[in-house]
N, C-alpha and C positions, 0 to 999 in steps of 0.2 A: 402602851404604843406601839401601833398599827405598823409603821414599820420600819420595828422595831426590834429582835432574836431574840431574848430573853429563856433562856435554859434555868428552870431551879431543880439540885441536888436533887436529891429523892436522898440521900441515907441525911440531910441537915432540917433540907425546904429551903436553906437557904440559894443566893441570887448569885447563879456561878460562873453565867458566862454572856453579856452582854453584846451583840454588836448588833449593826447595822443593815435593814437590807438589801440590796441594788434594788434598783425602781429601773425599767426599761431603756434605758443609757448606759447603762454599769454591765446591762444582761449581751448591749450590742453590740458593747463597746469588746465580751470574752467570746461573740459568738468569730466577733471579725479578723483576731489573735488568733481564735485557735484557728478556723478557715487560712489564715497565712503560714503557720505551722506545718497545716497538716499535705498540703500543695509540693514542700520540702521534704515531712519527717515521709513521707512514704514511699519517698525515693529513697532514700536512706535502707543499706542495707540490713535484711532482716536480723546476721548477728552482729552488728553497731548496736543493732536497738534491742534485742533480747543480750545486751554488754551491760546500753542504759538499764533496763531493767531490772536485775541481777544487780548494779549500783544503789539504784534502787531502796531495793528491799534491804537492803545490808545498810543503810541511811535509815531505817523506818528500825529494826531489830538492834541498832545500835543506840536507840532510845527508851526502847524497853522501860526499863523503871518510870520514868517518867510519865510512856502512855497507859502504863500500866494505873500508873496511881492514878490521871484526870480518867479513865475509865472508869475508873471505882467512879469519882465524885459524880460522874454525870448519866448515871447506868443500874447504880447499885449495887454491880455482883462483887465480893467478894471480894480484899486485893488478893488474899493463896490464889485466885483463879486466873486472875485479868491475865495474867503476864502469860497464861496459857494462848490467850486467845491471836494476842503479835507474833507465838511460836509458833501459832496454825497462819497464819497470813503469808508469813512467812516459804512456810512449805508447801501449799499451795498458790503461792505466787511461780516460786519454781520447780517448781513440777511441771506449770502451765510455759512455761520457758520452755522446761528438756521435750514439752511434747509439743514446739509450735512446729519444726522440721519435720515434723510425719504431719502433721496438720499444714503443713502452706505450701505440702510439696504438690508438683508437678504432677498432674491426673492424665497416664500417658496409655490410650487403649493399643491393640496387639497396628503390630505394621500395618502397613497396607501400602501397596504398591506406587508409587508415581502421586506420594501424600505426608506430609509434616500431623500430626495433630497430636495434642494437648492440651490442656484446659489447668490456667492460673487460678490462681486465688486471689481475689483483689479486694483493698479496703474497701468500707464504706465515704467512711471522711468520721464524720465531728460527734462522734456519744456520746448522750448525753444518761449519764445511773444519777442513780433514784435510790439512793440506802438508805434503810431502814438503823436505831436504836440501837436491836436484841441485842445483833453481834458487830458491828460494826466499824469492823477493821475484816473480819471474813469474810462475806457478805458483799460487799464492795471491793476485795478480791478478785473474785469467782470475776468479774467481767473490768477493773481498771487495767488485771494486766497483762491478759490475752486480747486485749485492745489491741492499746498498746504496741506492745508486740508484731500484730497482725498488720502494722503501721496507723495505725488512727490514731483519733486524737480525741484525750478526755475532760467534758466540764461534769464536775462531780457535783450533787447537791446533799449533802446528806441533811438528816435527821434534826430534824433541830431540840432533843434529848442531846445529842452528841455531833455539837460545832467542830469540837478542836479536833474529830478526827479528820477530817476534812481542811481543817489548818496543818494541821501535821502531813499527812499527806504532804504534801504542796512544797510546807518547808523540803520537807523530805527529796521529793524529786528536782526543787533549784540544787543542790546538794549535794545530788548525782550528780547533777550535770545533765539535765532533758532541757533540750532547746525550750523556750521560753512560747508560751501555753499549749503544747505539749500533753501538758497535763492542770488546769485549771480549777478551784473549787468558787464556788458562789453559795451564800445564802440569801436565797428570797422561798416571800413569801408563797401561798401554791395557787393565786391567784397563778405569779408572774409566772410558777413552775411550768403551768398551763399553756400560756406564753411561749413557754420554748418548745413543749410536746408541740404542739403545730407546726411550729418555725422551718420555715426551708431549708432552715441552713443546717438541722440537726436531722444526721442521717438515720439513724437508732436510736431506740431510747434500753433504757436496762431500766426497769421496776422492779423492789422486791419493798412486802410492803403488804397492807390489810389489802383485803379482795374487793372493798370499797373503794383502797387508794386504787389499787389497776384498774376499778372501771372506768374512773376518773380518768387516767393514765390512757387508756380506751380512745376512750369516746377524747379525747383534746386532740390526740394524734387520728382518728377516723378520718378519711379524706385525700389526706397525704402520699399514702403507699409508701410510705417507709419499716420499715423493723420494728416491732413491740414485745422486751423479752419482760417477762411476766414472770416473779415471781411471787408467788401469795400465801396465801394458811394453810393452815395444814389443820386436821385433828387425827395425829398421826394413833395407830396401837399396836400396841404387846399382843402375844401369843403365845402360853405356854403347855404342848402339849403333853400329854400324858407319860412321856419320855421324856420328860424337860428333866434337867439340873437344877429341881428349887431355888439355891441356897444363889445355886450363879445365875436364873431366871429372875431373878430379887433383887440383887445384886445391880444387876443389867436397868432393869427392867426402871425400877424405886431412882436408881440415877439420873437415868436419861427422863424421868416426868419432872424430877426435882431439880438438876444445875442450873445455876444460870435462875430462881426461882420457878422455872416451869417456863419462862418465853423463852421458847425458840422455838421456830414454826415447825420442825422434824421433831423435836420433844415431846415424849410417848402421853399422851391424854384420857388415854383408857389401855384396860388392859381385858383379854378376858385369859381363863385358865381352868384346864380342863378341871373337869369334877373331884377327879378322886387328890386331885394336890392342890383346890380349892383353899381349906384351911385350913392350911402347912404355908399356905401362899400368906393368902390373909393376914395372919400374924406375924411371918416374918416383914410385910410390908409396913407395918407396924408398928413392929420395934424399931427396924430399920426409919421410918421418919422421926422417930422420941427418939433417937440421936444427935439428931443431925443438934445446931447452933444458931436460932436466930441471935444477931446481932449486929450492932455499928456496925459497914462490910472491912471497913476499914482497920477493926480490931482480928488480929492474926486467927486470933482463936473461930470466926464467922466460918463455916456454911454456906450460909443462908443470910441474904439481906434482905432489904427492901422491895419492893416490886419499881416497875419507874415513875409511877405518880399517884397521884391519892385516886386522881378518878377512875384507873386503871384497875385498882384495890378494889374499890367499890364495885364494876363492876360484878369481880373474880365472885365477891363475900354474897354480893348479887345471884350470881348462879348456885354458888352451895345452898345459898337458903330457901330458893325455887325447892332445887331436889330433895331437901327435908324432908321442905313441906308436903313434897310428894311421895316422903315416903324410906329413901333415901334415909342412911345412919353415917353419921360424920363419927370415925372409930378414933381417930387427932382431940385428944384436951387439949384447947388453945390454951393453957394454964400451964400446961408445958412452956412452954414459948413466952413471955413472960415479958418481952418485948415488943410483945404487941400489941400490948397496953400500957406499958409503959409510955413507950415511942408514939401510940396512933398510928395510924394510915398514913404512910404505904405499908408500912412495918404489916406485916404479915403471916400466919400462922400459918404451917401445912397444916395441908388434908386430907385423907385418903374413907372415900364413900362409898360404902358397900350395901346390896341392895336395889341397885343404881336398872334404871329400863333406857330404852332407847325412848319414851317420852318425853326424854331431861331431857336440857340443852345443857348438860353435862357432860353428855352423853355423843351428843350429837355437832355442837358449839365449841369453837374455840373454846378455852378458858385463859389460857398462855397464863400462868401463874402457878402456884407451887401447887396441885389439887388432878386425885388422879380416881378416877370410877375406877371399880374394880368388878366384874362379873362370870358368875360359872357359865359355865360351856360344854355340851353332852360331849360333845366331836368334830375335825376335821369341818366340818360341812358347816357344822353350826358357827362355826366361830370368822371362817369365812364368809359369813350372812352379815353378822353381826359386825366386823372387817369394814364393807364396800358398802353399809347402812350409814354412809357420809354423802357429804353432798363434796366433801374434798377428800385429795386423792395424793401423797408425799410419799407415803412411806409405812414399810407395812416390816415391827420386828419380833419377827418365832423364834421360840426357844424351845427347843427339842434336839435331839439324839441320832437321827434321822435325816442328814443330807437329804437323800434319793427326795423322799414324804414333802420337803417342803420346796422342789423343787418340781415336781408335783403341782404343789397347791399354789405355787407362782403365775401363773400363768391365769386362774379365774381371781385374782388380786386385782384393782383397781386401784393402783398404786404406781408413782415411777421407782423405786425401788421396794425389793425386797432383802429384809436383812437376815440371819442367820446368828442366834445367840449375841448379837448386835442390839445398840441402835442411837440412833440418838447419831449419826456422824456420816462427815462427807470425805469420801474418800478423791481426789480431787484427780484419778486417772478415770472413774466413771463419768456418766455423765449422771448431771443432777436434773431433774425434768419429775415436772408433776401433772397430773390429770383431774380432772374436773374446776370444781373451784380452785383446789394451789397450782391454777397457771398454765402456761403454754413457753414453751418453748427454749432450749436448751445450754445449763451455763458448766462451764468443767469438760474434762476430758478432752480430749481430739477433737468431740464432736460442737464441743463450746467454741471454736474458730469458724464452727459453718453459722452461726448467727450474726456474726464482725465483720462475714469478706462476703464477696460474691463472687462466683462463679465470673469468668471471660476464657471462651472457650477461640484457641485459634484451627483454622481450619484449613492449610500449604497447600494447593497441588503444584507440581513440584515440576518449570522446565522442560525437555525434552530432553534434554541436554544435558540435566542433571542428574 
């Protein structure tokens, strides 16, 4: 039914969640409630807003066992790994609360005789957050906690694959005592979401998802002069320099490529290795992948589960098949992962590809699955050229012994984050930002508050007697 949200579990294909979709009248009520809440919340002292947010996070953490199991059933990540996302939600949320005092402090220029001058940060109003399924807790927290701490109110629309995350966030918010309307969620169609984006009661839109989804949000917001933050896709690269610790590079980059079945915007999707280390790296990468266990993600032994949907799995398979047809070699025997054939899609055997080129989509377009291509490179120059040969620019991970060499490469890389000897990680005290088709705007760090507030200047000429 068009007016019904239905979530199929990738674990066993059953209908996991059914919810009625909101209609225009229901959306209107939520917007009215949010605006009413904002009128009071914006004047609540920062210390009180931070205390509410802290209790909210604590309420989420207290529910970790239930939330982790629900997450596994909704999107397929092994149950041994899903509690870590709840812990990450808490870490990021607490970090953004700690940063609020500095980020929201008045900016005071040097003294000027006869004047008092300063800049205050003011909240925007009602923030619409559109969150994805792949890391539904971690991506949502990037905006919802700092938005509320800054004095805004939030309406969250989560992916139809992870609707229970939005519901549990609302339950935790109510348990923490947040006033009515400060945080709300909604299940709604793409069409009504577009209407919400263009509604003048929405002051800012924060979207995390695909490039196509980002374009749709940008189009819906056109002409309304509101802020739009877009955290989009990635084709993130790893580079193993000649001076790298090869074993550490294998461990880090292969985990970065296959954790969460490769379903991460900043996961490693392509690896460039100095020719002197290439054979050793490839051998170790294949051996590492072959030790993974693909099975029912509720099984404690699982290190890989299904990808999120059958259609996603079909797209991944098609990309691999096209690469092989064009000359790539697949080094992992799918028979090592019997669950893929026994259970069928969306259970998908992981794969390592070599003899790949940049004429293949697998090295240029998002795969978002348990697949990585590996290429040899002659030197830093070729590595930089290959990394930049992509429509995306989220992160680049360099494995090397010489930090200075990496710092010299950083300005030449068209990405938002440069890693040394690690990958696939968001530090909440550093700005998270993409370039090119990876999006626009900034979340996390002190700078993440800038897009959730506006500056107001106070320029006071003092009377002569003052």
